[in-house]
Backbone as XML, in Angstrom:
<?xml version="1.0"?>
<chain id="A" units="angstrom">
  <residue number="1" name="UNK">
    <atom name="N" x="-9.143" y="15.224" z="1.799"/>
    <atom name="CA" x="-8.128" y="14.651" z="0.951"/>
    <atom name="C" x="-8.759" y="14.057" z="-0.303"/>
  </residue>
  <residue number="2" name="UNK">
    <atom name="N" x="-9.888" y="13.352" z="-0.132"/>
    <atom name="CA" x="-10.550" y="12.755" z="-1.291"/>
    <atom name="C" x="-10.975" y="13.813" z="-2.304"/>
  </residue>
  <residue number="3" name="UNK">
    <atom name="N" x="-11.412" y="14.968" z="-1.824"/>
    <atom name="CA" x="-11.827" y="16.028" z="-2.744"/>
    <atom name="C" x="-10.657" y="16.555" z="-3.563"/>
  </residue>
  <residue number="4" name="UNK">
    <atom name="N" x="-9.504" y="16.668" z="-2.948"/>
    <atom name="CA" x="-8.328" y="17.211" z="-3.620"/>
    <atom name="C" x="-7.760" y="16.229" z="-4.635"/>
  </residue>
  <residue number="5" name="UNK">
    <atom name="N" x="-7.813" y="14.942" z="-4.324"/>
    <atom name="CA" x="-7.176" y="13.920" z="-5.150"/>
    <atom name="C" x="-8.166" y="13.028" z="-5.889"/>
  </residue>
  <residue number="6" name="UNK">
    <atom name="N" x="-9.430" y="13.398" z="-5.891"/>
    <atom name="CA" x="-10.500" y="12.544" z="-6.394"/>
    <atom name="C" x="-10.231" y="11.959" z="-7.778"/>
  </residue>
  <residue number="7" name="UNK">
    <atom name="N" x="-9.810" y="12.767" z="-8.742"/>
    <atom name="CA" x="-9.616" y="12.247" z="-10.102"/>
    <atom name="C" x="-8.354" y="11.394" z="-10.261"/>
  </residue>
  <residue number="8" name="UNK">
    <atom name="N" x="-7.499" y="11.345" z="-9.238"/>
    <atom name="CA" x="-6.297" y="10.513" z="-9.280"/>
    <atom name="C" x="-6.517" y="9.141" z="-8.637"/>
  </residue>
  <residue number="9" name="UNK">
    <atom name="N" x="-7.537" y="9.051" z="-7.780"/>
    <atom name="CA" x="-7.787" y="7.816" z="-7.037"/>
    <atom name="C" x="-8.155" y="6.699" z="-8.005"/>
  </residue>
  <residue number="10" name="UNK">
    <atom name="N" x="-7.429" y="5.607" z="-7.900"/>
    <atom name="CA" x="-7.633" y="4.459" z="-8.771"/>
    <atom name="C" x="-6.796" y="4.505" z="-10.032"/>
  </residue>
  <residue number="11" name="UNK">
    <atom name="N" x="-6.348" y="5.698" z="-10.422"/>
    <atom name="CA" x="-5.518" y="5.836" z="-11.615"/>
    <atom name="C" x="-4.048" y="6.001" z="-11.267"/>
  </residue>
  <residue number="12" name="UNK">
    <atom name="N" x="-3.766" y="6.839" z="-10.297"/>
    <atom name="CA" x="-2.385" y="7.128" z="-9.930"/>
    <atom name="C" x="-2.102" y="6.857" z="-8.456"/>
  </residue>
  <residue number="13" name="UNK">
    <atom name="N" x="-3.148" y="6.718" z="-7.656"/>
    <atom name="CA" x="-2.948" y="6.441" z="-6.241"/>
    <atom name="C" x="-4.174" y="5.759" z="-5.677"/>
  </residue>
  <residue number="14" name="UNK">
    <atom name="N" x="-3.985" y="5.170" z="-4.514"/>
    <atom name="CA" x="-5.082" y="4.595" z="-3.752"/>
    <atom name="C" x="-5.170" y="5.390" z="-2.461"/>
  </residue>
  <residue number="15" name="UNK">
    <atom name="N" x="-6.347" y="5.847" z="-2.126"/>
    <atom name="CA" x="-6.535" y="6.637" z="-0.915"/>
    <atom name="C" x="-7.273" y="5.798" z="0.121"/>
  </residue>
  <residue number="16" name="UNK">
    <atom name="N" x="-6.632" y="5.603" z="1.235"/>
    <atom name="CA" x="-7.237" y="4.918" z="2.366"/>
    <atom name="C" x="-7.102" y="5.885" z="3.531"/>
  </residue>
  <residue number="17" name="UNK">
    <atom name="N" x="-6.579" y="5.434" z="4.639"/>
    <atom name="CA" x="-6.251" y="6.352" z="5.726"/>
    <atom name="C" x="-5.070" y="7.198" z="5.284"/>
  </residue>
  <residue number="18" name="UNK">
    <atom name="N" x="-4.134" y="6.555" z="4.617"/>
    <atom name="CA" x="-2.990" y="7.219" z="4.011"/>
    <atom name="C" x="-3.117" y="7.016" z="2.509"/>
  </residue>
  <residue number="19" name="UNK">
    <atom name="N" x="-2.257" y="7.656" z="1.755"/>
    <atom name="CA" x="-2.309" y="7.521" z="0.308"/>
    <atom name="C" x="-1.095" y="6.755" z="-0.183"/>
  </residue>
  <residue number="20" name="UNK">
    <atom name="N" x="-1.306" y="5.921" z="-1.185"/>
    <atom name="CA" x="-0.233" y="5.169" z="-1.805"/>
    <atom name="C" x="-0.217" y="5.528" z="-3.288"/>
  </residue>
  <residue number="21" name="UNK">
    <atom name="N" x="0.895" y="6.052" z="-3.742"/>
    <atom name="CA" x="1.069" y="6.383" z="-5.153"/>
    <atom name="C" x="1.778" y="5.208" z="-5.807"/>
  </residue>
  <residue number="22" name="UNK">
    <atom name="N" x="1.261" y="4.757" z="-6.929"/>
    <atom name="CA" x="1.888" y="3.634" z="-7.612"/>
    <atom name="C" x="2.287" y="4.046" z="-9.018"/>
  </residue>
  <residue number="23" name="UNK">
    <atom name="N" x="3.330" y="3.420" z="-9.541"/>
    <atom name="CA" x="3.823" y="3.752" z="-10.869"/>
    <atom name="C" x="4.734" y="2.636" z="-11.370"/>
  </residue>
  <residue number="24" name="UNK">
    <atom name="N" x="4.974" y="2.651" z="-12.664"/>
    <atom name="CA" x="5.813" y="1.634" z="-13.300"/>
    <atom name="C" x="7.288" y="2.033" z="-13.337"/>
  </residue>
  <residue number="25" name="UNK">
    <atom name="N" x="7.571" y="3.327" z="-13.470"/>
    <atom name="CA" x="8.952" y="3.786" z="-13.610"/>
    <atom name="C" x="9.251" y="4.901" z="-12.608"/>
  </residue>
  <residue number="26" name="UNK">
    <atom name="N" x="10.517" y="5.162" z="-12.411"/>
    <atom name="CA" x="10.925" y="6.247" z="-11.509"/>
    <atom name="C" x="10.446" y="7.594" z="-12.032"/>
  </residue>
  <residue number="27" name="UNK">
    <atom name="N" x="10.484" y="7.779" z="-13.338"/>
    <atom name="CA" x="10.047" y="9.044" z="-13.937"/>
    <atom name="C" x="8.550" y="9.250" z="-13.718"/>
  </residue>
  <residue number="28" name="UNK">
    <atom name="N" x="7.783" y="8.195" z="-13.943"/>
    <atom name="CA" x="6.339" y="8.268" z="-13.742"/>
    <atom name="C" x="6.027" y="8.537" z="-12.271"/>
  </residue>
  <residue number="29" name="UNK">
    <atom name="N" x="6.770" y="7.891" z="-11.381"/>
    <atom name="CA" x="6.559" y="8.086" z="-9.944"/>
    <atom name="C" x="6.847" y="9.534" z="-9.557"/>
  </residue>
  <residue number="30" name="UNK">
    <atom name="N" x="7.938" y="10.084" z="-10.061"/>
    <atom name="CA" x="8.289" y="11.478" z="-9.755"/>
    <atom name="C" x="7.202" y="12.433" z="-10.248"/>
  </residue>
  <residue number="31" name="UNK">
    <atom name="N" x="6.684" y="12.195" z="-11.439"/>
    <atom name="CA" x="5.638" y="13.060" z="-11.987"/>
    <atom name="C" x="4.352" y="12.961" z="-11.172"/>
  </residue>
  <residue number="32" name="UNK">
    <atom name="N" x="3.975" y="11.752" z="-10.785"/>
    <atom name="CA" x="2.760" y="11.567" z="-9.984"/>
    <atom name="C" x="2.921" y="12.177" z="-8.592"/>
  </residue>
  <residue number="33" name="UNK">
    <atom name="N" x="4.085" y="11.983" z="-8.000"/>
    <atom name="CA" x="4.349" y="12.564" z="-6.691"/>
    <atom name="C" x="4.279" y="14.084" z="-6.761"/>
  </residue>
  <residue number="34" name="UNK">
    <atom name="N" x="4.887" y="14.653" z="-7.773"/>
    <atom name="CA" x="4.854" y="16.109" z="-7.939"/>
    <atom name="C" x="3.418" y="16.603" z="-8.098"/>
  </residue>
  <residue number="35" name="UNK">
    <atom name="N" x="2.616" y="15.900" z="-8.870"/>
    <atom name="CA" x="1.214" y="16.259" z="-9.061"/>
    <atom name="C" x="0.464" y="16.270" z="-7.731"/>
  </residue>
  <residue number="36" name="UNK">
    <atom name="N" x="0.639" y="15.224" z="-6.937"/>
    <atom name="CA" x="-0.035" y="15.138" z="-5.639"/>
    <atom name="C" x="0.446" y="16.252" z="-4.707"/>
  </residue>
  <residue number="37" name="UNK">
    <atom name="N" x="1.757" y="16.466" z="-4.638"/>
    <atom name="CA" x="2.290" y="17.503" z="-3.753"/>
    <atom name="C" x="1.813" y="18.896" z="-4.158"/>
  </residue>
  <residue number="38" name="UNK">
    <atom name="N" x="1.715" y="19.164" z="-5.454"/>
    <atom name="CA" x="1.207" y="20.457" z="-5.914"/>
    <atom name="C" x="-0.248" y="20.654" z="-5.508"/>
  </residue>
  <residue number="39" name="UNK">
    <atom name="N" x="-1.037" y="19.616" z="-5.633"/>
    <atom name="CA" x="-2.448" y="19.713" z="-5.237"/>
    <atom name="C" x="-2.585" y="19.957" z="-3.739"/>
  </residue>
  <residue number="40" name="UNK">
    <atom name="N" x="-1.804" y="19.250" z="-2.952"/>
    <atom name="CA" x="-1.856" y="19.452" z="-1.506"/>
    <atom name="C" x="-1.432" y="20.865" z="-1.145"/>
  </residue>
  <residue number="41" name="UNK">
    <atom name="N" x="-0.416" y="21.363" z="-1.809"/>
    <atom name="CA" x="0.074" y="22.718" z="-1.557"/>
    <atom name="C" x="-0.994" y="23.759" z="-1.895"/>
  </residue>
  <residue number="42" name="UNK">
    <atom name="N" x="-1.714" y="23.571" z="-2.986"/>
    <atom name="CA" x="-2.739" y="24.527" z="-3.418"/>
    <atom name="C" x="-3.844" y="24.704" z="-2.380"/>
  </residue>
  <residue number="43" name="UNK">
    <atom name="N" x="-4.150" y="23.646" z="-1.650"/>
    <atom name="CA" x="-5.209" y="23.726" z="-0.640"/>
    <atom name="C" x="-4.639" y="23.801" z="0.777"/>
  </residue>
  <residue number="44" name="UNK">
    <atom name="N" x="-3.333" y="24.077" z="0.849"/>
    <atom name="CA" x="-2.635" y="24.293" z="2.115"/>
    <atom name="C" x="-2.670" y="23.069" z="3.044"/>
  </residue>
  <residue number="45" name="UNK">
    <atom name="N" x="-2.621" y="21.875" z="2.454"/>
    <atom name="CA" x="-2.489" y="20.660" z="3.260"/>
    <atom name="C" x="-1.012" y="20.321" z="3.371"/>
  </residue>
  <residue number="46" name="UNK">
    <atom name="N" x="-0.601" y="19.904" z="4.555"/>
    <atom name="CA" x="0.806" y="19.618" z="4.788"/>
    <atom name="C" x="1.005" y="18.155" z="5.146"/>
  </residue>
  <residue number="47" name="UNK">
    <atom name="N" x="2.158" y="17.639" z="4.769"/>
    <atom name="CA" x="2.550" y="16.278" z="5.119"/>
    <atom name="C" x="3.547" y="16.329" z="6.266"/>
  </residue>
  <residue number="48" name="UNK">
    <atom name="N" x="3.617" y="15.245" z="6.998"/>
    <atom name="CA" x="4.622" y="15.106" z="8.052"/>
    <atom name="C" x="5.754" y="14.253" z="7.477"/>
  </residue>
  <residue number="49" name="UNK">
    <atom name="N" x="6.898" y="14.859" z="7.154"/>
    <atom name="CA" x="7.987" y="14.107" z="6.501"/>
    <atom name="C" x="8.388" y="12.828" z="7.230"/>
  </residue>
  <residue number="50" name="UNK">
    <atom name="N" x="8.353" y="12.845" z="8.562"/>
    <atom name="CA" x="8.752" y="11.647" z="9.302"/>
    <atom name="C" x="7.766" y="10.507" z="9.113"/>
  </residue>
  <residue number="51" name="UNK">
    <atom name="N" x="6.576" y="10.784" z="8.595"/>
    <atom name="CA" x="5.587" y="9.744" z="8.344"/>
    <atom name="C" x="5.535" y="9.328" z="6.877"/>
  </residue>
  <residue number="52" name="UNK">
    <atom name="N" x="6.328" y="9.960" z="6.040"/>
    <atom name="CA" x="6.299" y="9.688" z="4.604"/>
    <atom name="C" x="7.378" y="8.683" z="4.205"/>
  </residue>
  <residue number="53" name="UNK">
    <atom name="N" x="7.010" y="7.810" z="3.301"/>
    <atom name="CA" x="7.946" y="6.887" z="2.675"/>
    <atom name="C" x="7.803" y="7.091" z="1.182"/>
  </residue>
  <residue number="54" name="UNK">
    <atom name="N" x="8.897" y="7.433" z="0.523"/>
    <atom name="CA" x="8.828" y="7.796" z="-0.894"/>
    <atom name="C" x="9.744" y="6.900" z="-1.715"/>
  </residue>
  <residue number="55" name="UNK">
    <atom name="N" x="9.251" y="6.492" z="-2.880"/>
    <atom name="CA" x="10.023" y="5.735" z="-3.879"/>
    <atom name="C" x="10.577" y="4.432" z="-3.325"/>
  </residue>
  <residue number="56" name="UNK">
    <atom name="N" x="9.704" y="3.622" z="-2.775"/>
    <atom name="CA" x="10.102" y="2.315" z="-2.252"/>
    <atom name="C" x="9.716" y="1.230" z="-3.257"/>
  </residue>
  <residue number="57" name="UNK">
    <atom name="N" x="10.548" y="0.184" z="-3.416"/>
    <atom name="CA" x="10.190" y="-0.894" z="-4.338"/>
    <atom name="C" x="9.003" y="-1.710" z="-3.838"/>
  </residue>
  <residue number="58" name="UNK">
    <atom name="N" x="8.787" y="-1.690" z="-2.522"/>
    <atom name="CA" x="7.600" y="-2.331" z="-1.960"/>
    <atom name="C" x="7.306" y="-1.699" z="-0.609"/>
  </residue>
  <residue number="59" name="UNK">
    <atom name="N" x="6.028" y="-1.736" z="-0.236"/>
    <atom name="CA" x="5.617" y="-1.231" z="1.071"/>
    <atom name="C" x="4.688" y="-2.249" z="1.712"/>
  </residue>
  <residue number="60" name="UNK">
    <atom name="N" x="4.654" y="-2.253" z="3.024"/>
    <atom name="CA" x="3.677" y="-3.048" z="3.755"/>
    <atom name="C" x="2.575" y="-2.083" z="4.148"/>
  </residue>
  <residue number="61" name="UNK">
    <atom name="N" x="1.363" y="-2.382" z="3.695"/>
    <atom name="CA" x="0.253" y="-1.462" z="3.868"/>
    <atom name="C" x="-1.011" y="-2.251" z="4.161"/>
  </residue>
  <residue number="62" name="UNK">
    <atom name="N" x="-1.659" y="-1.925" z="5.265"/>
    <atom name="CA" x="-2.893" y="-2.601" z="5.663"/>
    <atom name="C" x="-2.735" y="-4.117" z="5.675"/>
  </residue>
  <residue number="63" name="UNK">
    <atom name="N" x="-1.627" y="-4.575" z="6.247"/>
    <atom name="CA" x="-1.317" y="-5.997" z="6.402"/>
    <atom name="C" x="-1.002" y="-6.719" z="5.099"/>
  </residue>
  <residue number="64" name="UNK">
    <atom name="N" x="-0.783" y="-5.981" z="4.019"/>
    <atom name="CA" x="-0.414" y="-6.581" z="2.740"/>
    <atom name="C" x="0.929" y="-6.041" z="2.293"/>
  </residue>
  <residue number="65" name="UNK">
    <atom name="N" x="1.653" y="-6.857" z="1.542"/>
    <atom name="CA" x="2.897" y="-6.426" z="0.923"/>
    <atom name="C" x="2.541" y="-5.960" z="-0.481"/>
  </residue>
  <residue number="66" name="UNK">
    <atom name="N" x="2.921" y="-4.721" z="-0.799"/>
    <atom name="CA" x="2.650" y="-4.156" z="-2.120"/>
    <atom name="C" x="3.978" y="-3.980" z="-2.843"/>
  </residue>
  <residue number="67" name="UNK">
    <atom name="N" x="4.431" y="-5.019" z="-3.561"/>
    <atom name="CA" x="5.655" y="-4.890" z="-4.346"/>
    <atom name="C" x="5.332" y="-4.298" z="-5.715"/>
  </residue>
  <residue number="68" name="UNK">
    <atom name="N" x="6.360" y="-4.131" z="-6.530"/>
    <atom name="CA" x="6.157" y="-3.567" z="-7.860"/>
    <atom name="C" x="5.311" y="-4.463" z="-8.752"/>
  </residue>
  <residue number="69" name="UNK">
    <atom name="N" x="5.334" y="-5.759" z="-8.523"/>
    <atom name="CA" x="4.702" y="-6.685" z="-9.452"/>
    <atom name="C" x="3.409" y="-7.329" z="-8.960"/>
  </residue>
  <residue number="70" name="UNK">
    <atom name="N" x="2.815" y="-6.820" z="-7.888"/>
    <atom name="CA" x="1.565" y="-7.415" z="-7.431"/>
    <atom name="C" x="1.276" y="-7.118" z="-5.982"/>
  </residue>
  <residue number="71" name="UNK">
    <atom name="N" x="0.528" y="-8.017" z="-5.361"/>
    <atom name="CA" x="0.146" y="-7.859" z="-3.961"/>
    <atom name="C" x="0.175" y="-9.234" z="-3.304"/>
  </residue>
  <residue number="72" name="UNK">
    <atom name="N" x="0.555" y="-9.275" z="-2.037"/>
    <atom name="CA" x="0.553" y="-10.536" z="-1.306"/>
    <atom name="C" x="0.321" y="-10.247" z="0.163"/>
  </residue>
  <residue number="73" name="UNK">
    <atom name="N" x="-0.059" y="-11.270" z="0.886"/>
    <atom name="CA" x="-0.257" y="-11.120" z="2.320"/>
    <atom name="C" x="1.095" y="-10.993" z="3.005"/>
  </residue>
  <residue number="74" name="UNK">
    <atom name="N" x="1.145" y="-10.229" z="4.066"/>
    <atom name="CA" x="2.366" y="-10.082" z="4.845"/>
    <atom name="C" x="2.765" y="-11.430" z="5.434"/>
  </residue>
  <residue number="75" name="UNK">
    <atom name="N" x="4.046" y="-11.785" z="5.331"/>
    <atom name="CA" x="4.518" y="-13.068" z="5.860"/>
    <atom name="C" x="4.261" y="-13.199" z="7.349"/>
  </residue>
  <residue number="76" name="UNK">
    <atom name="N" x="4.317" y="-12.095" z="8.079"/>
    <atom name="CA" x="4.025" y="-12.135" z="9.512"/>
    <atom name="C" x="2.593" y="-12.594" z="9.777"/>
  </residue>
  <residue number="77" name="UNK">
    <atom name="N" x="1.690" y="-12.222" z="8.893"/>
    <atom name="CA" x="0.278" y="-12.555" z="9.087"/>
    <atom name="C" x="-0.054" y="-13.977" z="8.685"/>
  </residue>
  <residue number="78" name="UNK">
    <atom name="N" x="0.657" y="-14.560" z="7.746"/>
    <atom name="CA" x="0.372" y="-15.939" z="7.348"/>
    <atom name="C" x="1.197" y="-16.943" z="8.145"/>
  </residue>
  <residue number="79" name="UNK">
    <atom name="N" x="2.140" y="-16.467" z="8.935"/>
    <atom name="CA" x="3.004" y="-17.349" z="9.723"/>
    <atom name="C" x="2.188" y="-18.244" z="10.653"/>
  </residue>
  <residue number="80" name="UNK">
    <atom name="N" x="1.193" y="-17.693" z="11.315"/>
    <atom name="CA" x="0.374" y="-18.473" z="12.245"/>
    <atom name="C" x="-0.312" y="-19.623" z="11.528"/>
  </residue>
  <residue number="81" name="UNK">
    <atom name="N" x="-0.861" y="-19.349" z="10.381"/>
    <atom name="CA" x="-1.537" y="-20.402" z="9.613"/>
    <atom name="C" x="-0.520" y="-21.407" z="9.091"/>
  </residue>
  <residue number="82" name="UNK">
    <atom name="N" x="0.587" y="-20.913" z="8.560"/>
    <atom name="CA" x="1.615" y="-21.791" z="8.001"/>
    <atom name="C" x="2.214" y="-22.696" z="9.080"/>
  </residue>
  <residue number="83" name="UNK">
    <atom name="N" x="2.392" y="-22.173" z="10.295"/>
    <atom name="CA" x="3.016" y="-22.936" z="11.370"/>
    <atom name="C" x="2.032" y="-23.739" z="12.216"/>
  </residue>
  <residue number="84" name="UNK">
    <atom name="N" x="0.755" y="-23.696" z="11.899"/>
    <atom name="CA" x="-0.244" y="-24.427" z="12.665"/>
    <atom name="C" x="0.031" y="-25.919" z="12.545"/>
  </residue>
  <residue number="85" name="UNK">
    <atom name="N" x="-0.030" y="-26.657" z="13.658"/>
    <atom name="CA" x="0.281" y="-28.091" z="13.603"/>
    <atom name="C" x="-0.655" y="-28.833" z="12.638"/>
  </residue>
  <residue number="86" name="UNK">
    <atom name="N" x="-0.068" y="-29.708" z="11.863"/>
    <atom name="CA" x="-0.842" y="-30.495" z="10.904"/>
    <atom name="C" x="-1.403" y="-31.734" z="11.611"/>
  </residue>
  <residue number="87" name="UNK">
    <atom name="N" x="-2.574" y="-32.113" z="11.214"/>
    <atom name="CA" x="-3.190" y="-33.323" z="11.755"/>
    <atom name="C" x="-2.383" y="-34.548" z="11.289"/>
  </residue>
  <residue number="88" name="UNK">
    <atom name="N" x="-2.216" y="-35.489" z="12.177"/>
    <atom name="CA" x="-1.473" y="-36.707" z="11.812"/>
    <atom name="C" x="-2.401" y="-37.839" z="11.399"/>
  </residue>
  <residue number="89" name="UNK">
    <atom name="N" x="-3.656" y="-37.764" z="11.847"/>
    <atom name="CA" x="-4.644" y="-38.769" z="11.430"/>
    <atom name="C" x="-6.027" y="-38.130" z="11.494"/>
  </residue>
  <residue number="90" name="UNK">
    <atom name="N" x="-6.901" y="-38.654" z="10.690"/>
    <atom name="CA" x="-8.273" y="-38.150" z="10.669"/>
    <atom name="C" x="-8.993" y="-38.608" z="11.919"/>
  </residue>
  <residue number="91" name="UNK">
    <atom name="N" x="-9.881" y="-37.737" z="12.388"/>
    <atom name="CA" x="-10.695" y="-38.121" z="13.561"/>
    <atom name="C" x="-11.696" y="-39.192" z="13.153"/>
  </residue>
  <residue number="92" name="UNK">
    <atom name="N" x="-11.906" y="-40.121" z="14.062"/>
    <atom name="CA" x="-12.906" y="-41.153" z="13.790"/>
    <atom name="C" x="-14.278" y="-40.561" z="14.002"/>
  </residue>
  <residue number="93" name="UNK">
    <atom name="N" x="-15.165" y="-40.802" z="13.078"/>
    <atom name="CA" x="-16.530" y="-40.286" z="13.252"/>
    <atom name="C" x="-17.348" y="-41.328" z="14.002"/>
  </residue>
  <residue number="94" name="UNK">
    <atom name="N" x="-18.351" y="-40.876" z="14.641"/>
    <atom name="CA" x="-19.149" y="-41.885" z="15.295"/>
    <atom name="C" x="-19.805" y="-41.407" z="16.444"/>
  </residue>
</chain>
């Protein structure tokens, strides 16, 4: 996969175990998606439609939320830290 998409990685998509295509507009996203699909087709690589998510305003990927405007930790993952009991008094040293 890296060989087929090498010049797009970091510019139009991020390749990990799966690939994430990012874009600013719907038109740009459609063009980038078409480019990736054409490349995969040329080397006879196939996607599993039931595993694909296309044109989402945000995705949860590798425990992070990837919205259109940035990146943040998944709320499920920070819940444990956020809900951890707060200390009511400092421990006495000694």
